[in-house]
C-alpha positions in Angstrom: 32.8 -6.6 -40.2 31.0 -6.1 -37.1 27.7 -8.0 -37.1 25.1 -6.3 -34.8 22.5 -8.2 -32.9 19.2 -6.6 -32.2 18.1 -6.9 -28.8 13.8 -6.9 -28.3 12.8 -5.2 -25.2 11.3 -6.9 -22.7 7.6 -5.5 -22.2 5.7 -5.7 -19.1 2.4 -4.6 -19.0 1.4 -1.9 -16.0 -1.0 -3.2 -13.4 -3.8 -0.8 -13.8 -6.2 -0.7 -10.8 -9.2 1.4 -10.9 -9.3 4.2 -8.4 -11.3 3.2 -5.3 -14.2 5.5 -4.8 -15.0 5.9 -0.8 -18.6 7.4 0.7 -17.6 8.7 3.8 -20.0 11.0 5.7 -22.3 11.6 2.6 -19.3 12.7 0.3 -17.4 10.5 -2.3 -13.6 10.6 -2.4 -11.6 8.9 -4.7 -8.5 7.0 -3.7 -5.7 6.0 -6.3 -5.6 2.2 -7.4 -1.7 2.9 -7.4 0.5 1.5 -4.6 3.1 4.3 -4.0 6.6 2.8 -3.4 7.0 4.3 0.1 4.2 2.0 1.3 6.4 -0.9 0.1 9.3 0.5 2.0 7.8 1.3 5.1 7.6 -2.2 6.2 11.3 -3.1 5.0 12.5 -0.3 7.3 11.2 -2.0 9.9 13.2 -4.9 10.3 11.4 -7.9 12.2 13.2 -8.4 15.4 14.9 -12.0 16.4 13.5 -12.1 19.4 10.8 -14.5 19.6 9.0 -13.4 22.4 5.3 -12.5 21.6 5.2 -9.0 23.4 8.3 -8.3 21.2 6.8 -9.3 18.2 3.5 -7.6 18.7 5.4 -4.4 19.3 7.2 -4.9 15.7 3.8 -5.7 14.3 2.1 -2.6 15.9 5.1 -0.7 14.3 4.7 -1.8 11.1 1.2 -1.2 10.9 1.7 2.6 12.0 4.2 3.0 9.2 2.0 1.8 6.7 -1.0 3.8 7.7 0.8 6.8 8.2 2.3 6.7 4.6 -1.0 5.7 3.1 -2.4 8.7 4.9 0.5 11.0 3.5 0.5 9.7 0.2 -2.8 8.2 -0.9 -5.4 10.0 0.9 -6.2 13.2 -1.2 -6.4 16.7 0.6 -10.2 17.4 0.7 -10.4 13.8 2.3 -8.0 14.4 4.9 -9.8 17.4 6.1 -13.3 15.6 6.6 -11.7 12.2 7.7 -11.8 11.5 11.5 -8.7 9.6 12.8 -10.9 6.9 14.1 -12.0 6.1 10.7 -8.6 5.9 8.9 -7.9 2.1 9.6 -11.2 1.1 8.1 -10.4 3.1 5.1 -6.5 2.1 5.0 -8.3 -1.6 5.1 -10.7 -0.8 2.2 -8.0 0.5 0.2 -5.5 -2.0 1.0 -8.0 -4.8 -0.2 -9.0 -3.1 -3.1 -5.0 -3.1 -4.4 -4.3 -6.3 -3.2 -1.4 -4.9 -0.7 0.0 -7.9 1.2 -1.4 -10.4 -1.3 1.4 -12.9 -2.6 1.8 -13.8 -6.3 1.1 -17.5 -5.6 -2.3 -16.6 -3.5 -4.4 -17.6 -6.4 -2.6 -20.9 -6.3 
């Protein structure tokens, strides 16, 4: 007779972040509280250079930043906000959203 063993599934509670409401030029826009996977892979796709020269490292930082903001704009910013948003203000919107969702924080940052 074969004995069966019940396997209990590991339960992981979904991280729920509320949406971020941004007022821009007198109108409110809602940005999702979810971080798209593409945001996380944007940095991984830009490998950090082994060259320690400051200018090379700064260029890499700029490239990663552009990739993150580009992905943010494409996947997070709602269409109605895109039509109103001046690209000069995109960095400030990205910064507010990334702080809201905890982008870039390590798990140990609370210790």
